[in-house]
BASE-319989 format. One record per residue: y, x, z of N, C-alpha, C in turn. Coordinates in steps of 0.2 Angstrom, whole numbers. Layout:
BEGIN
ny, nx, nz, cay, cax, caz, cy, cx, cz
Y, X, Z, Y, X, Z, Y, X, Z
...
***
This chain:
BEGIN
ny, nx, nz, cay, cax, caz, cy, cx, cz
-57, -88, 72, -53, -80, 70, -53, -80, 63
-46, -78, 62, -45, -76, 54, -47, -70, 53
-51, -70, 47, -52, -61, 43, -48, -59, 44
-42, -59, 40, -37, -57, 40, -29, -58, 43
-28, -53, 48, -20, -56, 49, -16, -48, 49
-10, -49, 51, -4, -46, 50, 0, -44, 56
3, -38, 60, 6, -37, 64, 10, -34, 63
17, -36, 65, 25, -31, 63, 25, -30, 69
28, -20, 66, 32, -16, 69, 39, -19, 71
42, -14, 76, 47, -15, 78, 54, -12, 71
58, -13, 70, 64, -15, 67, 63, -4, 65
67, -3, 69, 67, 6, 69, 62, 10, 68
54, 6, 66, 49, 9, 65, 48, 6, 57
51, 3, 57, 49, -1, 51, 52, 1, 45
54, 10, 46, 58, 12, 41, 52, 18, 39
47, 19, 43, 38, 22, 39, 34, 18, 41
35, 13, 45, 29, 9, 43, 30, 3, 41
24, 1, 37, 25, -8, 34, 26, -14, 39
17, -12, 40, 15, -17, 46, 8, -14, 46
6, -19, 49, -1, -16, 54, -5, -22, 49
-13, -22, 46, -15, -26, 45, -23, -26, 47
-28, -30, 48, -34, -33, 52, -38, -35, 46
-45, -33, 46, -50, -36, 42, -56, -38, 51
-55, -44, 53, -60, -45, 56, -66, -47, 53
-71, -44, 56, -76, -48, 54, -84, -48, 60
-80, -45, 66, -80, -41, 72, -87, -46, 76
-85, -55, 76, -90, -57, 75, -95, -60, 72
-91, -59, 67, -97, -62, 60, -104, -61, 57
-107, -64, 59, -116, -64, 57, -116, -62, 50
-113, -61, 46, -114, -61, 38, -108, -58, 36
-112, -52, 30, -107, -52, 25, -103, -55, 21
-96, -49, 24, -91, -54, 19, -90, -48, 11
-92, -51, 5, -90, -49, 2, -87, -50, -6
-86, -45, -9, -81, -47, -14, -75, -49, -14
-74, -47, -8, -63, -48, -9, -61, -41, -11
-52, -42, -12, -51, -36, -16, -44, -37, -13
-41, -30, -14, -36, -29, -12, -32, -26, -19
-25, -27, -20, -20, -24, -26, -17, -17, -22
-15, -14, -28, -9, -10, -25, -3, -10, -23
2, -7, -19, 5, -10, -18, 10, -3, -15
10, 2, -18, 15, 6, -17, 14, 11, -10
9, 8, -6, 8, 9, 3, 2, 13, 3
4, 19, 6, -4, 23, 10, -7, 18, 12
-11, 19, 18, -15, 16, 22, -20, 20, 27
-20, 20, 33, -25, 23, 41, -28, 18, 43
-36, 17, 39, -40, 12, 43, -44, 14, 47
-46, 11, 52, -49, 13, 58, -52, 7, 59
-60, 11, 58, -65, 7, 58, -70, 5, 64
-71, 0, 65, -74, 0, 71, -81, -4, 70
-88, -3, 76, -93, -7, 73, -96, -5, 67
-99, -9, 62, -106, -7, 57, -99, -4, 54
-99, -7, 47, -95, -1, 41, -92, -7, 36
-87, -1, 33, -85, -7, 27, -86, -3, 19
-88, -6, 17, -89, -1, 9, -84, -3, 4
-82, 1, 2, -73, -1, -3, -78, 3, -8
-74, 1, -15, -76, 3, -22, -66, 4, -25
-66, 11, -26, -60, 13, -30, -61, 13, -37
-57, 14, -41, -58, 13, -48, -60, 22, -50
-61, 26, -45, -64, 31, -44, -72, 32, -40
-73, 29, -36, -78, 30, -31, -82, 25, -26
-85, 25, -24, -88, 20, -20, -89, 24, -14
-86, 21, -7, -85, 23, -1, -89, 18, 4
-93, 19, 8, -95, 18, 15, -93, 21, 22
-90, 16, 22, -87, 20, 29, -88, 15, 35
-91, 18, 37, -95, 17, 47, -89, 20, 52
-89, 18, 54, -88, 19, 61, -81, 25, 63
-76, 26, 61, -70, 28, 63, -64, 30, 59
-62, 36, 57, -55, 32, 55, -52, 37, 50
-50, 33, 42, -50, 36, 36, -43, 35, 34
-41, 41, 29, -35, 40, 27, -36, 39, 19
-30, 31, 19, -34, 31, 9, -29, 29, 6
-28, 35, 0, -21, 37, -4, -18, 30, -8
-14, 33, -10, -12, 27, -16, -17, 24, -20
-17, 19, -22, -23, 14, -26, -18, 13, -33
-19, 13, -38, -19, 11, -44, -21, 7, -48
-28, 3, -45, -31, -1, -47, -32, -5, -44
-37, -12, -45, -37, -15, -38, -45, -11, -34
-43, -12, -30, -50, -12, -25, -54, -17, -21
-61, -15, -23, -65, -23, -18, -68, -20, -14
-69, -25, -8, -71, -24, -2, -76, -28, 1
-81, -26, 4, -86, -28, 5, -86, -26, 15
-88, -30, 18, -86, -29, 26, -94, -31, 30
-96, -29, 31, -102, -30, 38, -100, -33, 42
-108, -38, 43, -105, -39, 49, -106, -37, 56
-99, -39, 62, -101, -35, 68, -95, -28, 67
-91, -29, 62, -89, -25, 59, -76, -26, 61
-73, -23, 63, -67, -26, 62, -64, -17, 60
-58, -18, 54, -55, -14, 52, -48, -16, 54
-44, -11, 56, -36, -12, 58, -34, -6, 54
-29, -8, 50, -24, -4, 46, -18, -4, 47
-15, 5, 46, -9, 6, 44, -7, 6, 41
0, 3, 38, 0, 3, 31, 7, 8, 31
9, 13, 28, 14, 18, 28, 17, 17, 21
23, 17, 22, 28, 19, 16, 26, 23, 10
28, 25, 4, 26, 30, 0, 31, 36, 1
35, 36, 5, 39, 43, 6, 37, 45, 13
33, 40, 19, 32, 43, 27, 29, 48, 25
24, 51, 21, 20, 57, 23, 23, 63, 21
30, 61, 18, 34, 68, 16, 39, 68, 21
39, 65, 27, 39, 68, 31, 36, 73, 35
28, 75, 32, 23, 80, 37, 22, 83, 31
28, 89, 31, 26, 91, 26, 20, 99, 22
17, 98, 28, 9, 101, 27, 7, 96, 21
5, 91, 20, 2, 88, 18, 3, 88, 8
-1, 90, 5, 0, 90, -1, -5, 86, -6
-2, 80, -7, -5, 76, -11, -6, 72, -19
-5, 79, -21, -2, 78, -28, -10, 76, -32
-14, 79, -31, -19, 76, -34, -24, 70, -29
-22, 68, -27, -25, 62, -23, -23, 55, -23
-25, 51, -29, -26, 45, -29, -31, 42, -29
-31, 35, -28, -38, 29, -27, -44, 33, -22
-43, 35, -19, -47, 40, -16, -44, 39, -7
-54, 40, -3, -52, 40, 5, -55, 44, 6
-53, 46, 10, -54, 54, 15, -57, 52, 22
-61, 53, 26, -66, 52, 33, -62, 58, 38
-54, 56, 43, -51, 62, 46, -55, 62, 52
-53, 69, 57, -54, 68, 62, -48, 66, 66
-47, 61, 70, -42, 61, 74, -37, 64, 79
-40, 68, 80, -37, 74, 84, -33, 77, 78
-31, 75, 72, -29, 78, 67, -22, 72, 66
-22, 67, 69, -17, 64, 71, -9, 66, 76
-4, 66, 73, 1, 65, 77, 3, 62, 81
0, 57, 82, -2, 52, 89, -10, 49, 90
-11, 48, 95, -15, 45, 96, -19, 38, 95
-25, 37, 94, -26, 33, 89, -36, 32, 95
-37, 26, 98, -44, 25, 99, -48, 20, 95
-55, 22, 92, -57, 18, 88, -58, 11, 91
-59, 9, 96, -59, 1, 98, -52, 2, 102
-48, 3, 102, -40, -1, 101, -38, -8, 102
-36, -10, 106, -32, -18, 104, -27, -17, 101
-26, -22, 97, -21, -22, 92, -13, -20, 95
-13, -23, 101, -9, -22, 104, -6, -18, 106
-11, -13, 111, -10, -4, 109, -10, -1, 105
-11, -1, 98, -9, 2, 94, -4, -2, 89
1, -2, 91, 6, -7, 89, 11, -1, 94
13, -3, 100, 15, 1, 102, 14, 10, 103
8, 10, 103, 7, 16, 100, 10, 21, 95
11, 17, 87, 13, 16, 84, 22, 15, 81
23, 9, 87, 32, 9, 89, 33, 18, 91
32, 19, 96, 33, 24, 99, 34, 29, 95
29, 30, 93, 29, 38, 88, 34, 36, 82
34, 31, 79, 38, 31, 72, 46, 31, 78
47, 28, 79, 54, 26, 84, 57, 35, 86
52, 39, 87, 57, 45, 89, 55, 48, 82
54, 47, 77, 52, 50, 72, 59, 48, 70
60, 41, 69, 66, 41, 66, 72, 44, 68
72, 44, 75, 76, 48, 78, 80, 55, 75
74, 57, 75, 73, 66, 74, 74, 67, 67
74, 63, 63, 75, 62, 56, 81, 55, 54
86, 56, 58, 92, 52, 55, 94, 52, 49
93, 57, 44, 94, 59, 38, 88, 58, 34
88, 53, 27, 85, 53, 22, 82, 58, 19
75, 59, 19, 75, 65, 14, 73, 63, 5
73, 65, 1, 74, 64, -5, 67, 60, -6
63, 61, -4, 56, 55, -7, 59, 47, -4
63, 48, 1, 64, 40, 5, 70, 38, -1
74, 42, -2, 81, 41, -7, 78, 38, -12
73, 42, -16, 72, 40, -23, 66, 35, -21
64, 31, -16, 60, 25, -15, 68, 19, -15
71, 20, -11, 76, 15, -9, 82, 13, -16
81, 21, -21, 86, 17, -26, 84, 15, -29
73, 14, -33, 69, 10, -35, 69, 3, -32
69, 2, -23, 70, -4, -23, 77, -9, -23
80, -5, -23, 89, -10, -22, 90, -11, -29
88, -7, -35, 89, -7, -38, 89, -12, -44
93, -18, -47, 92, -25, -49, 88, -22, -57
93, -20, -59, 84, -16, -65, 81, -11, -65
77, -12, -71, 73, -7, -69, 77, 1, -71
76, 6, -67, 76, 12, -66, 72, 17, -69
76, 22, -75, 74, 31, -76, 74, 34, -72
69, 38, -70, 69, 45, -68, 76, 49, -71
79, 49, -78, 83, 52, -78, 90, 49, -75
92, 42, -74, 97, 39, -70, 96, 39, -62
88, 40, -59, 89, 42, -52, 90, 49, -50
89, 54, -58, 90, 63, -58, 101, 64, -56
102, 59, -60, 108, 60, -62, 112, 58, -52
111, 50, -50, 111, 48, -42, 110, 53, -40
103, 57, -38, 105, 62, -33, 105, 69, -32
108, 69, -40, 111, 75, -43, 105, 82, -42
99, 81, -44, 94, 84, -45, 91, 86, -50
87, 87, -55, 84, 91, -59, 77, 87, -59
77, 82, -65, 70, 78, -66, 66, 82, -64
64, 89, -67, 56, 92, -64, 56, 92, -58
63, 93, -53, 59, 94, -46, 59, 87, -43
62, 84, -46, 59, 75, -43, 53, 73, -43
52, 76, -51, 44, 73, -51, 38, 78, -46
40, 83, -46, 36, 88, -41, 36, 84, -36
42, 84, -32, 42, 84, -26, 41, 77, -24
39, 71, -27, 38, 64, -28, 31, 63, -29
28, 69, -33, 21, 67, -34, 16, 70, -29
19, 77, -28, 15, 81, -19, 18, 75, -14
22, 73, -13, 22, 68, -7, 19, 62, -7
16, 59, -14, 14, 52, -15, 6, 52, -18
6, 58, -24, 2, 56, -26, 1, 52, -35
8, 49, -34, 10, 47, -42, 15, 50, -44
17, 48, -52, 23, 50, -53, 26, 43, -54
32, 46, -52, 41, 41, -49, 41, 34, -54
39, 36, -61, 35, 28, -67, 30, 26, -63
25, 29, -63, 19, 25, -61, 21, 20, -54
23, 24, -48, 28, 21, -43, 29, 15, -45
38, 15, -48, 39, 10, -51, 35, 3, -54
32, 8, -58, 26, 1, -61, 23, -2, -55
21, -2, -52, 16, -3, -44, 19, -8, -40
24, -4, -39, 31, -11, -38, 33, -16, -42
34, -19, -47, 35, -21, -53, 29, -26, -54
22, -23, -52, 15, -27, -55, 15, -33, -47
16, -27, -40, 17, -32, -36, 21, -37, -33
26, -37, -37, 34, -39, -35, 31, -47, -40
29, -44, -47, 27, -51, -49, 19, -54, -48
15, -51, -45, 10, -55, -42, 14, -60, -37
17, -56, -30, 20, -62, -26, 23, -67, -28
27, -64, -33, 32, -71, -38, 26, -77, -37
20, -73, -42, 17, -80, -44, 12, -83, -39
10, -79, -35, 4, -82, -29, 14, -90, -26
17, -88, -24, 24, -90, -22, 26, -95, -23
24, -95, -30, 28, -100, -37, 24, -106, -39
28, -110, -40, 24, -114, -44, 22, -114, -54
17, -112, -54, 16, -108, -60, 17, -116, -65
16, -120, -63, 19, -124, -67, 26, -126, -68
29, -125, -64, 35, -125, -66, 41, -117, -67
37, -112, -66, 37, -107, -68, 33, -103, -72
33, -101, -80, 30, -98, -83, 29, -92, -84
23, -89, -87, 24, -83, -87, 29, -77, -90
32, -81, -97, 37, -78, -99, 41, -78, -94
45, -83, -88, 50, -81, -85, 47, -76, -79
42, -75, -77, 39, -71, -73, 40, -63, -75
37, -62, -81, 38, -55, -89, 46, -56, -88
50, -57, -89, 57, -57, -91, 60, -55, -83
59, -57, -77, 62, -56, -73, 59, -52, -69
54, -47, -70, 53, -40, -65, 52, -35, -72
56, -37, -80, 58, -31, -82, 53, -29, -86
48, -33, -89, 41, -33, -94, 45, -36, -101
42, -32, -106, 45, -34, -113, 46, -42, -113
41, -42, -113, 40, -51, -114, 32, -52, -113
31, -59, -112, 24, -61, -108, 19, -56, -110
18, -56, -116, 12, -50, -119, 10, -45, -115
19, -42, -115, 16, -34, -111, 15, -35, -104
20, -41, -103, 17, -42, -95, 6, -45, -94
5, -50, -97, -1, -48, -98, -5, -42, -98
-3, -39, -102, -10, -32, -103, -6, -27, -96
-3, -28, -95, -3, -24, -90, -4, -27, -83
-5, -32, -81, -8, -38, -76, -16, -35, -77
-17, -36, -83, -25, -35, -84, -27, -27, -83
-25, -22, -83, -26, -16, -82, -27, -15, -75
-27, -20, -71, -26, -17, -66, -27, -23, -64
-32, -28, -65, -34, -33, -60, -39, -35, -64
-41, -32, -73, -45, -35, -77, -50, -43, -77
-41, -44, -75, -41, -50, -78, -34, -55, -79
-32, -61, -84, -26, -62, -84, -21, -66, -78
-16, -66, -82, -13, -72, -76, -14, -78, -73
-17, -79, -81, -19, -87, -78, -26, -87, -75
-30, -82, -78, -36, -83, -72, -38, -80, -67
-32, -79, -64, -31, -74, -58, -31, -79, -50
-38, -78, -49, -39, -85, -40, -37, -78, -33
-29, -80, -30, -27, -77, -23, -32, -77, -18
-38, -81, -18, -42, -84, -13, -46, -78, -15
-47, -74, -20, -52, -67, -19, -49, -63, -16
-41, -62, -16, -38, -56, -13, -36, -57, -4
-34, -51, -3, -31, -50, 3, -23, -47, 0
-21, -52, 1, -13, -53, 1, -8, -55, 4
-4, -49, 4, 4, -52, 11, 8, -58, 11
5, -59, 18, 9, -65, 20, 15, -65, 19
20, -71, 16, 25, -72, 16, 33, -71, 22
34, -67, 23, 36, -66, 32, 45, -68, 28
***
């Protein structure tokens, strides 16, 4: 059985949920250690069954025994150790999804993980649910949410503008396009995601660069090309920003150390 696997939701659910991914060491007899995860602009709900997973963020070390955990936006790489007989199933939410549950204020919550009571969730999750059952539960709930909220809210609109824009966009340009004050946009976005709009843009740009590196032939595609294509000033600027997150350079980056999204 593969340690890492991805499972995809319906098209309607995909408005709120990017995918479900699993780290499965449930049949393993040894510790899986020093694996890495990169920030991608998403929240994660982690369901841990079996023994435990250890996660090191830039702020803290978390030992996550059996239970359900909410993982905030990450701004730096995360180190993961998975104990034997442990499976982690992760629901990956888009940055705007939590803004449809306005009781949550995430303004000061980044690079952090909290254990939550399953009864607090708006949908029912069993610790030992099969992935197919969980997929069905998620699809039913978020398809209904999509129907209930046919109109995009302000956070979803911000993220959509950022994603579809070919050129890098400023907060002032987003403000003009949405006819909202910059200050109000910043407050609303940080409350809903824990990130500033600028930081969210930087994370998306970084992940796009990494995906391009991993899926391209670096002998043919130079770092300068990647840097300029992804709107970095130059190669040096790209390398500096890359090191800020990964603590290594693009040339010494080893994809095999990371859990990276599969190319769809």
